[in-house]
C-alpha positions in Angstrom: 8.5 32.3 12.1 12.5 32.9 11.9 12.4 32.5 8.1 10.8 28.7 8.5 7.7 27.8 6.0 4.3 28.2 7.0 3.5 24.5 7.0 0.1 25.1 8.4 -0.9 27.1 5.1 1.0 24.5 3.4 -0.7 21.1 4.4 -4.1 23.5 4.1 -3.5 24.0 0.5 -2.8 20.2 0.0 -6.0 19.1 1.5 -7.8 21.7 -0.5 -6.6 20.9 -3.5 -6.6 17.0 -3.2 -10.6 17.1 -3.4 -10.8 17.3 -6.8 -7.1 15.5 -7.3 -6.7 11.8 -9.4 -4.5 9.4 -7.8 -2.3 10.0 -11.0 -2.0 13.7 -10.3 -1.6 13.0 -6.7 2.2 12.7 -6.8 2.6 16.1 -8.9 0.2 17.7 -6.7 1.7 17.3 -3.2 5.3 18.4 -5.1 3.9 21.7 -6.2 3.2 22.3 -2.9 5.7 21.6 -0.8 8.0 23.5 -3.5 8.4 26.4 -0.4 10.1 23.5 2.1 13.2 23.7 0.0 13.1 20.0 -0.8 15.0 19.3 -3.7 13.0 16.1 -4.5 10.2 14.1 -3.2 9.4 10.7 -4.1 6.0 8.9 -2.8 6.3 5.2 -2.6 2.8 2.6 -0.9 3.5 -0.9 -0.3 2.6 -3.5 -2.3 -0.2 -5.9 -1.8 2.0 -8.9 -0.7 4.1 -6.1 1.3 7.3 -7.3 -0.2 8.1 -4.1 -2.4 7.4 -0.6 -2.3 5.7 0.9 -5.2 6.1 4.4 -6.4 2.6 6.6 -7.2 2.4 7.7 -11.1 3.9 10.6 -12.8 6.9 10.0 -10.5 10.2 10.8 -12.5 14.2 9.9 -11.4 17.3 12.7 -12.1 17.7 10.8 -15.5 13.9 11.9 -16.5 12.8 8.1 -15.9 10.1 6.7 -14.2 11.0 5.6 -10.8 10.8 1.8 -10.2 10.0 -0.4 -7.4 12.1 -0.8 -4.5 12.6 -4.1 -2.3 11.1 -3.9 1.0 13.9 -6.3 3.1 17.1 -4.5 1.5 17.1 -1.0 0.9 16.9 1.8 3.3 13.2 2.8 2.1 12.3 -0.4 3.3 14.2 -0.2 6.6 11.9 3.0 7.1 8.7 1.0 6.4 9.6 -1.7 8.1 10.9 -0.3 11.7 8.7 2.9 11.5 11.4 5.2 11.7 13.1 8.2 9.9 16.2 7.1 7.6 18.9 9.4 6.4 21.2 8.7 3.9 23.7 10.9 1.4 21.4 11.9 -1.4 22.5 9.7 -4.9 20.7 9.8 -8.2 20.2 5.9 -7.5 17.4 5.7 -5.0 17.3 2.0 -5.8 20.6 0.7 -4.2 24.0 1.7 -3.0 22.4 4.4 -0.3 24.3 4.0 3.4 22.4 5.1 6.3 24.1 8.0 8.2 23.5 9.5 12.1 20.5 12.0 11.7 21.8 15.3 12.4 24.5 14.8 10.2 25.2 18.4 8.2 24.7 19.1 4.4 21.9 17.7 2.1 20.8 14.3 3.2 17.8 12.2 1.8 15.1 11.3 4.7 12.9 8.0 4.4 9.7 8.4 6.3 7.0 6.2 7.0 3.4 7.4 5.4 1.1 6.2 8.5 -2.4 5.8 8.6 -3.3 4.9 12.1 -1.8 1.7 12.7 -1.6 1.0 8.8 1.7 1.7 6.9 0.5 3.0 3.8 4.4 3.3 2.7 7.2 5.6 2.4 8.0 9.3 1.9 11.4 9.8 0.4 12.1 13.5 0.7 16.0 15.6 0.2 16.3 18.1 2.4 18.9 21.0 2.5 20.1 19.7 6.1 18.7 18.0 9.2 17.5 19.4 12.7 15.1 18.7 15.0 12.2 20.9 13.1 12.9 19.2 9.6 12.6 16.1 11.1 9.1 17.2 12.5 7.8 18.6 9.3 8.9 15.6 7.1 7.0 13.4 10.2 4.1 15.3 9.4 4.2 15.4 5.8 4.1 11.6 5.8 1.4 11.1 7.7 -0.4 14.0 5.7 0.2 12.1 2.3 -0.6 8.8 3.8 -4.3 10.1 4.5 -4.3 11.4 1.0 -3.1 8.3 -0.8 -5.9 6.1 1.5 -8.7 8.8 0.4 -8.0 7.8 -3.4 -7.3 4.1 -3.4 -10.8 3.1 -2.7 -12.3 4.6 -5.8 -9.1 4.0 -8.1 -8.2 0.6 -10.6 -5.2 2.3 -11.0 -4.3 1.8 -7.3 -5.5 -1.4 -7.2 -3.0 -2.4 -10.4 -0.4 -0.1 -8.9 0.0 -2.4 -5.8 -0.3 -5.9 -7.5 2.7 -7.8 -8.7 0.5 -10.7 -10.1 -2.5 -11.1 -11.7 -5.4 -12.0 -8.9 -8.0 -14.4 -9.3 -11.5 -13.7 -9.2 -12.1 -15.3 -5.5 -9.4 -13.3 -4.1 -10.9 -10.1 -6.4 -14.1 -10.7 -3.9 -12.7 -11.0 -1.1 -10.6 -8.2 -0.5 -13.1 -5.9 -1.2 -14.9 -7.1 1.5 -11.9 -7.2 4.1 -11.1 -4.8 6.7 -7.6 -3.1 6.7 -5.2 -5.4 8.0 -3.7 -3.1 11.0 -5.7 -1.3 13.6 -5.0 -0.1 17.2 -6.4 1.9 20.1 -4.5 2.7 23.6 -5.5 -0.7 24.8 -5.6 -3.2 21.7 -3.6 -3.9 18.6 -5.3 -6.0 15.8 -2.8 -7.3 12.8 -3.8 -10.0 10.3 -2.5 -11.5 7.0 -4.1 -13.6 4.5 -1.8 -15.8 1.5 -1.7 -16.5 -1.0 -2.8 -12.7 -1.8 -3.8 -13.1 -5.2 -5.0 -16.6 -5.2 -7.1 -16.8 -1.5 -9.8 -19.1 -2.0 -12.2 -19.4 0.8 -10.3 -18.1 3.8 -11.1 -14.5 5.6 -11.1 -12.9 8.6 -12.8 -9.5 10.5 -12.9 -7.4 13.2 -14.8 -4.4 14.4 -14.7 -2.0 17.6 -17.9 -1.4 19.2 -17.5 0.7 22.8 -15.6 -1.6 24.7 -16.3 -4.8 22.6 -13.9 -5.9 19.8 -15.7 -8.5 17.7 -13.5 -10.8 16.2 -13.9 -13.7 13.2 -11.7 -15.8 11.2 -12.9 -18.2 8.6 -12.0 -21.6 6.6 -14.3 -22.1 3.7 -14.5 -25.5 2.0 -12.4 -25.8 -1.3 -9.9 -23.2 -3.4 -12.5 -22.3 -5.9 -15.1 -19.6 -6.6 -18.0 -21.3 -4.7 -14.7 -21.3 -1.5 -14.5 -17.4 -1.7 -18.7 -17.4 -2.2 -19.0 -18.8 0.9 -16.4 -17.0 2.5 -17.9 -13.8 1.3 -21.5 -15.1 2.8 -20.1 -16.3 5.9 -18.1 -12.6 6.7 -21.3 -10.5 5.5 -24.0 -12.8 7.6 -21.1 -12.2 10.4 -21.7 -8.8 10.2 -25.3 -8.2 9.3 -26.3 -10.2 12.3 -24.2 -8.6 15.2 -24.9 -5.3 13.7 -28.7 -5.3 13.0 -29.4 -7.8 16.0 -26.8 -7.3 18.5 -26.9 -10.9 18.9 -24.8 -13.0 20.9 -22.5 -15.3 19.3 -23.8 -18.5 19.2 -27.2 -17.0 17.7 -24.3 -15.4 15.0 -22.6 -18.3 14.3 -26.0 -20.5 13.5 -26.7 -17.4 11.3 -24.0 -18.0 9.3 -24.9 -21.6 9.4 -28.2 -21.1 7.9 -26.9 -18.3 5.8 -24.3 -20.5 3.5 -27.1 -23.5 3.5 -29.5 -21.7 1.9 -27.3 -20.3 -0.8 -25.6 -23.9 -1.1 -28.0 -26.4 0.1 -25.7 -27.6 2.7 -23.2 -28.7 0.1 -20.7 -25.9 0.9 -19.4 -24.8 4.6 -17.1 -23.0 6.9 -15.3 -23.6 9.8 -14.6 -20.4 11.8 -13.6 -19.3 15.2 -16.0 -16.2 16.6 -14.8 -14.2 19.4 -15.7 -11.1 22.0 -12.8 -9.3 23.8 -14.2 -6.6 26.7 -11.2 -4.6 26.3 -12.2 -3.1 30.1 -11.8 -6.4 31.8 -10.0 -8.3 29.7 -12.8 -11.5 29.5 -12.7 -13.2 26.1 -16.0 -15.0 24.9 -16.1 -17.4 21.7 -17.5 -20.1 20.1 -15.7 -22.5 17.6 -17.5 -24.2 14.8 -15.1 -27.2 13.5 -11.8 -24.4 13.5 -8.0 -24.9 15.0 -8.3 -23.5 18.5 -6.7 -20.2 18.9 -3.5 -19.8 20.9 -3.0 -17.4 23.9 0.6 -16.1 24.5 2.1 -14.8 27.5 5.4 -13.7 28.7 7.6 -14.9 25.7 5.6 -18.7 25.7 2.3 -20.3 24.8 0.4 -19.3 27.8 -2.4 -21.9 26.2 -4.4 -23.2 23.6 -7.9 -21.9 24.2 -9.5 -25.4 23.7 -13.3 -26.0 23.9 -15.5 -28.7 22.7 -16.2 -27.8 19.0 -19.6 -27.4 17.3 -20.2 -27.9 13.9 -18.8 -26.5 10.7 -21.2 -23.6 9.4 -23.1 -24.3 6.5 -24.6 -28.3 6.9 -27.3 -27.2 9.0 -26.7 -29.9 11.5 -27.0 -28.6 14.8 -27.3 -25.4 16.4 -24.2 -24.1 18.3 -24.1 -24.7 22.2 -20.6 -24.1 23.6 -19.8 -20.7 24.6 -16.1 -20.7 26.1 -15.1 -17.8 28.3 -11.5 -17.0 29.5 -9.5 -14.0 31.3 -6.8 -12.6 30.0 -4.4 -10.9 31.3 -2.4 -7.5 30.3 -0.2 -8.3 27.7 -1.4 -11.4 26.8 -1.7 -12.0 22.6 -4.2 -14.0 20.7 -3.1 -16.2 17.8 -6.4 -17.0 15.5 -5.3 -19.4 12.3 -6.1 -20.8 9.6 -4.5 -24.7 9.2 -2.9 -23.2 6.1 -0.4 -21.8 8.3 0.6 -25.0 10.3 -0.1 -26.9 7.1 2.3 -25.7 4.7 4.7 -27.9 3.9 8.4 -28.4 1.9 8.7 -29.9 -1.3 9.7 -32.8 0.7 6.7 -33.1 3.1 8.2 -31.7 6.2 5.2 -29.9 8.1 5.7 -25.9 9.3 3.8 -27.0 12.3 2.2 -25.0 15.5 5.1 -25.0 17.5 7.3 -23.5 14.8 4.5 -21.1 13.8 4.2 -20.1 17.8 7.8 -20.0 18.1 8.2 -17.7 15.1 6.0 -15.0 16.6 7.4 -15.3 20.0 10.7 -14.9 18.8 9.9 -11.8 16.9 8.1 -10.4 20.0 11.6 -10.7 22.2 13.1 -8.9 19.4 10.6 -6.1 19.8 9.0 -6.3 16.4 5.6 -4.8 15.9 2.7 -7.1 15.0 2.4 -6.1 12.1 5.9 -6.5 10.8 6.2 -9.9 12.7 3.3 -11.4 10.5 4.8 -9.7 7.4 7.6 -11.9 8.1 6.1 -14.8 9.0 4.0 -14.8 5.5 7.5 -14.5 4.2 9.2 -17.2 5.8 6.1 -19.8 4.6 6.1 -18.8 1.3 10.5 -19.3 1.4 9.5 -22.6 3.2 7.2 -23.8 0.2 9.2 -22.6 -2.5 6.9 -19.5 -3.2 3.7 -21.4 -3.5 1.3 -22.4 -0.8 -0.6 -25.5 -1.2 -3.5 -24.0 0.9 -4.9 -20.4 2.1 -3.3 -19.5 5.0 -4.4 -16.4 7.2 -3.5 -15.3 10.7 -5.4 -12.8 13.2 -2.9 -11.5 16.0 -4.1 -9.3 19.0 -2.3 -7.6 21.5 -4.5 -6.6 24.9 -3.1 -4.1 27.1 1.0 -4.6 25.7 2.4 -0.9 26.0 3.6 -1.7 22.8 1.6 0.5 21.1 4.6 2.7 20.7 6.2 0.6 17.9 2.9 1.4 15.6 3.1 5.2 15.5 6.3 7.9 14.9 
């Protein structure tokens, strides 16, 4: 072992102990187990629900014995590691919240490493460790620890009200509380496809929802926009989402049949007084054939080689929930390797400044294309998009805004892992 710690034993001890460790004690458990690594300091941060901040797990204290504070994603070295999915090295300071200067990896002497915490393609947060010296082995151990801690955090968050409160920076409204419990994680990837999504206003969303699921070589995709901005809108979106999953899982029904089942489910609950628009799609990951049905929703875009290749126009069927007519139009298009699909709700393009200037479809598409040219990952592109729209609207969205970005065979998966 050449005097190096037995990391296998350390990782095994962490895994064994985490089964009965509550979230509030997770940070202290990690710190205790990694003591043989010689780390002078260990800090665990997770991303806030609206990813503007990194917030520390409970029970952690700084060099002065004070509880750790949250740090900004857009203006700190910890945030840099989160944004770019790379290890950032700095000279240790007693103040982890500012004043750090990045240094080249491999500099001599004690250094603080900020390491992304990844669960698949999901950026869970950032791990900060102060190490005696930096070499290739140290970076590898820190990377492994970051991934392991991410898995431990993810295993604790679902049954934890403490975690839900931790990542919130505003009060959560009832409709948003309901929808967030139903939505899938916002980032997912395989070796052929990447899916990223955002939904705002995170704490006040009314009737927007998205869904995706992998079934063999088929990727199911759905985006919904329910009428209104109240709790009934949230219920409408929840029914649409649940009916979509139930019918494709239980009956393996086709897209037209599934959309009709959603139509009936909403109408049955609200007596045709509520409705939702939406696009349901299936992407064959082997061939690139995309099949979709549009129920009164803005058509998705196909981005290709730095431009809008096409708008997925098709004669729209009626919105779901009104029992007006069965779906009749099933559209198909052959994608090319490297294509990106952009599904969205109208709150994105209709976002307005206080002076009434719309964000618009052209500005929206151009923003995503420019981030691709800059080699920004899909999750980071959408994080920056929502931040820009919030700035555009002075921090207050007039309508729900949702984006579902799908990349097929782009070769950009390297951006999502370390």
